VEXPAKE-455082 format. One record per residue (C-alpha): residue in three letters; x, y, z. Coordinates in steps of 0.1 Angstrom, whole numbers, plus 5000, padded with zeros to 4 digits. Example, Ala and Ser with C-alpha at 12.3 -4.5 7.8 and 13.67 -1.06 7.14 Angstrom:
# residues 2
- rest xx yy zz
- ala 5123 4955 5078;
- ser 5137 4989 5071;
***
This chain:
# residues 245
- rest xx yy zz
- met 5000 5000 5000;
- leu 5014 5034 4990;
- ala 5015 5061 5017;
- val 5029 5095 5022;
- ala 5066 5094 5030;
- trp 5066 5116 5061;
- leu 5098 5125 5079;
- pro 5099 5133 5117;
- val 5084 5167 5126;
- ala 5111 5194 5128;
- thr 5112 5230 5137;
- ala 5112 5252 5106;
- pro 5143 5274 5099;
- ser 5140 5309 5113;
- lys 5135 5325 5080;
- gln 5107 5303 5070;
- ala 5073 5310 5085;
- met 5048 5283 5091;
- leu 5022 5278 5064;
- thr 4985 5278 5074;
- leu 4951 5274 5057;
- asp 4936 5309 5060;
- gly 4902 5304 5043;
- val 4881 5279 5023;
- gly 4856 5289 4997;
- thr 4819 5279 5002;
- ser 4791 5278 4977;
- asn 4759 5297 4983;
- cys 4739 5275 4959;
- gln 4726 5241 4970;
- arg 4715 5228 4936;
- pro 4734 5198 4921;
- phe 4764 5209 4899;
- cys 4759 5245 4910;
- val 4796 5248 4915;
- his 4807 5278 4893;
- ser 4809 5303 4922;
- gln 4822 5304 4958;
- leu 4826 5330 4985;
- leu 4859 5333 5003;
- thr 4866 5350 5036;
- thr 4902 5352 5051;
- val 4917 5364 5083;
- ser 4950 5378 5070;
- gly 4964 5396 5040;
- asn 4993 5386 5018;
- asp 4977 5352 5010;
- val 4981 5330 4980;
- ile 4946 5322 4967;
- val 4943 5289 4948;
- leu 4914 5280 4926;
- val 4910 5245 4913;
- val 4883 5237 4887;
- glu 4871 5205 4871;
- thr 4855 5208 4837;
- tyr 4837 5182 4816;
- cys 4849 5167 4783;
- asn 4866 5194 4761;
- thr 4852 5224 4781;
- gly 4876 5253 4786;
- ile 4874 5283 4810;
- ser 4865 5316 4793;
- his 4873 5338 4823;
- ile 4872 5342 4860;
- thr 4855 5372 4878;
- asp 4864 5383 4913;
- ser 4844 5408 4934;
- ser 4876 5420 4952;
- gly 4894 5426 4919;
- leu 4919 5397 4922;
- asn 4935 5386 4890;
- phe 4939 5348 4886;
- thr 4967 5333 4866;
- leu 4966 5298 4851;
- arg 4993 5276 4868;
- val 4986 5242 4851;
- ser 4958 5221 4835;
- his 4956 5184 4828;
- ala 4930 5167 4807;
- asn 4919 5131 4804;
- gly 4895 5133 4774;
- cys 4859 5133 4784;
- tyr 4867 5120 4818;
- gly 4875 5155 4829;
- thr 4901 5183 4830;
- leu 4916 5198 4861;
- trp 4926 5235 4860;
- glu 4947 5253 4887;
- tyr 4947 5291 4890;
- tyr 4963 5314 4916;
- ala 4962 5350 4927;
- ile 4978 5371 4954;
- ser 4956 5389 4980;
- thr 4974 5418 4997;
- ala 4945 5424 5021;
- gly 4920 5402 5040;
- leu 4889 5391 5021;
- asn 4853 5393 5032;
- gln 4828 5372 5012;
- asp 4849 5376 4981;
- asn 4829 5362 4952;
- ile 4850 5341 4928;
- thr 4830 5330 4897;
- val 4842 5307 4869;
- leu 4827 5309 4835;
- ala 4831 5280 4810;
- asp 4834 5284 4772;
- gln 4805 5259 4767;
- cys 4770 5254 4781;
- cys 4756 5236 4801;
- ser 4766 5217 4833;
- thr 4802 5217 4821;
- ile 4818 5228 4853;
- met 4818 5197 4875;
- gly 4835 5211 4906;
- met 4855 5239 4920;
- gln 4873 5248 4952;
- val 4890 5281 4964;
- leu 4914 5282 4993;
- ala 4937 5307 5009;
- val 4973 5299 5021;
- his 4989 5323 5046;
- glu 5027 5327 5050;
- ala 5033 5316 5015;
- asn 5061 5330 4994;
- thr 5041 5356 4974;
- leu 5072 5365 4953;
- gly 5079 5329 4941;
- val 5047 5311 4949;
- phe 5055 5275 4939;
- asp 5082 5250 4949;
- pro 5108 5252 4921;
- asp 5115 5214 4923;
- pro 5111 5200 4887;
- ser 5087 5173 4900;
- thr 5060 5199 4907;
- pro 5034 5202 4896;
- ala 5026 5166 4889;
- ala 4995 5153 4871;
- val 4983 5119 4858;
- ser 4954 5104 4840;
- cys 4938 5073 4855;
- pro 4938 5045 4846;
- gly 4972 5049 4829;
- glu 5009 5045 4831;
- gly 5022 5061 4863;
- cys 4988 5062 4878;
- gly 4975 5027 4879;
- asp 4939 5017 4878;
- cys 4917 5024 4909;
- thr 4884 5018 4892;
- ala 4859 5013 4921;
- asn 4835 4990 4902;
- phe 4862 4964 4896;
- gly 4880 4965 4929;
- lys 4912 4977 4914;
- gly 4941 4992 4934;
- thr 4956 5026 4941;
- cys 4962 5056 4918;
- ser 4991 5077 4931;
- val 5011 5108 4924;
- ser 5044 5118 4940;
- ile 5064 5150 4942;
- arg 5097 5160 4958;
- thr 5097 5192 4978;
- ser 5127 5216 4982;
- thr 5111 5239 5007;
- leu 5085 5238 5035;
- asp 5054 5234 5014;
- phe 5016 5235 5015;
- val 5008 5206 4992;
- ile 4974 5206 4974;
- ala 4960 5174 4958;
- ser 4930 5177 4935;
- thr 4912 5146 4921;
- ala 4886 5144 4894;
- ile 4863 5114 4902;
- asn 4841 5096 4878;
- gly 4808 5095 4898;
- ala 4821 5076 4928;
- pro 4829 5080 4965;
- ala 4858 5101 4979;
- cys 4895 5089 4979;
- gly 4906 5067 5008;
- pro 4875 5051 5023;
- his 4896 5021 5032;
- tyr 4914 5041 5058;
- gln 4898 5044 5093;
- thr 4895 5082 5089;
- gly 4879 5079 5055;
- gln 4907 5101 5041;
- val 4940 5097 5023;
- gln 4967 5089 5047;
- gly 4988 5120 5055;
- phe 4963 5144 5040;
- thr 4934 5165 5053;
- ser 4903 5166 5032;
- leu 4895 5201 5023;
- met 4864 5192 5004;
- pro 4857 5155 5006;
- asn 4836 5150 4975;
- gln 4815 5173 4953;
- asn 4787 5157 4935;
- gly 4806 5124 4934;
- arg 4830 5141 4909;
- phe 4857 5161 4926;
- glu 4877 5165 4958;
- val 4906 5185 4972;
- asp 4930 5175 5000;
- tyr 4960 5192 5015;
- ala 4991 5185 5036;
- ile 5018 5207 5051;
- thr 5054 5193 5051;
- ser 5075 5195 5082;
- leu 5109 5194 5065;
- pro 5122 5212 5034;
- gln 5132 5181 5014;
- thr 5105 5155 5015;
- thr 5089 5130 4991;
- val 5051 5133 4993;
- val 5028 5107 4978;
- phe 4991 5112 4973;
- ala 4975 5078 4971;
- cys 4939 5076 4961;
- asn 4921 5043 4967;
- gly 4885 5030 4968;
- thr 4871 5052 4941;
- asp 4871 5059 4903;
- ala 4897 5086 4899;
- ser 4902 5100 4864;
- val 4927 5128 4869;
- ile 4950 5136 4899;
- leu 4969 5169 4902;
- val 4994 5176 4930;
- asp 5011 5210 4935;
- ala 5032 5226 4962;
- ile 5033 5262 4975;
- ser 5064 5274 4992;
- ser 5066 5291 5026;
- his 5074 5327 5030;
- gly 5112 5333 5030;
- ala 5119 5300 5014;
- phe 5144 5315 4989;
- asp 5159 5341 5013;
- arg 5193 5325 5015;
***
C-alpha cells in the first residue's frame, strides 16, 4: 500500500514562517452541479489564493471574475479526454477578504463545470509562489501508466502521484472522480493517509486534499484508493522566506 513518506516533525528554519490554511471557499447554491461560484473570507492579508476547477469533456474556461478585483493566473491544467480536466489558477491577495465572490465561466454550456474549490494559504512565498523542484506540479490520467487503475467498480488498486519538495510546502492534491465516493474510504479516517480533506467529495465528481510538510526536502505521495479517479493533480506552495538564503 502506498503512503505519504513523512519525515519526523522538525522546527522550521527561522527565515521560513509556518504555512497555514487561511480560508476555504463555500458555495451559496445548493443545487446539484451549481459549482461555478464560491465565497471566500480570510483572516489575513498577503495570502496566495488557489482556485481548482474540474470541467467536463473538452470544456475550457473563458474567464474568472472576482468581486475584490483579484487577477487569477493559470498555473497548470491536465486533461483526460471526456473523463474531465483539472485547472489550477492562483492569485495574490494583499488584504484580507470578506465574502469575496469568485466565479468561473466556461466556454460551453451547460453543466460543464463539474466542481471547483477556492482556498487561501497564509505565510506563502508571494514572490515565488510554487516550489521550484522540477517534480512539481505533477498530474496523471487514470487509469494509465504512472497512475495505475483504481476503478471502484472492479475492485482495482491505488492511483498515486508523488512529488519531491525543496522547501517547506503547502501541498494541494486535486482529484477528478468519475461519479464515485471520495478517495481513501479504506482508511479508518475515511481520508487519504497523510492528507486532510478540504472538500471530501463534490457531486461524486471532485475533491481537494492538502498536507503541510515539516521538513524542506520530503517526498510526498498522494495515494487515492477505493474510488474511480480519472485525473489527479498535485502541486506545492512554498513558505514565506523559502528562497531568502
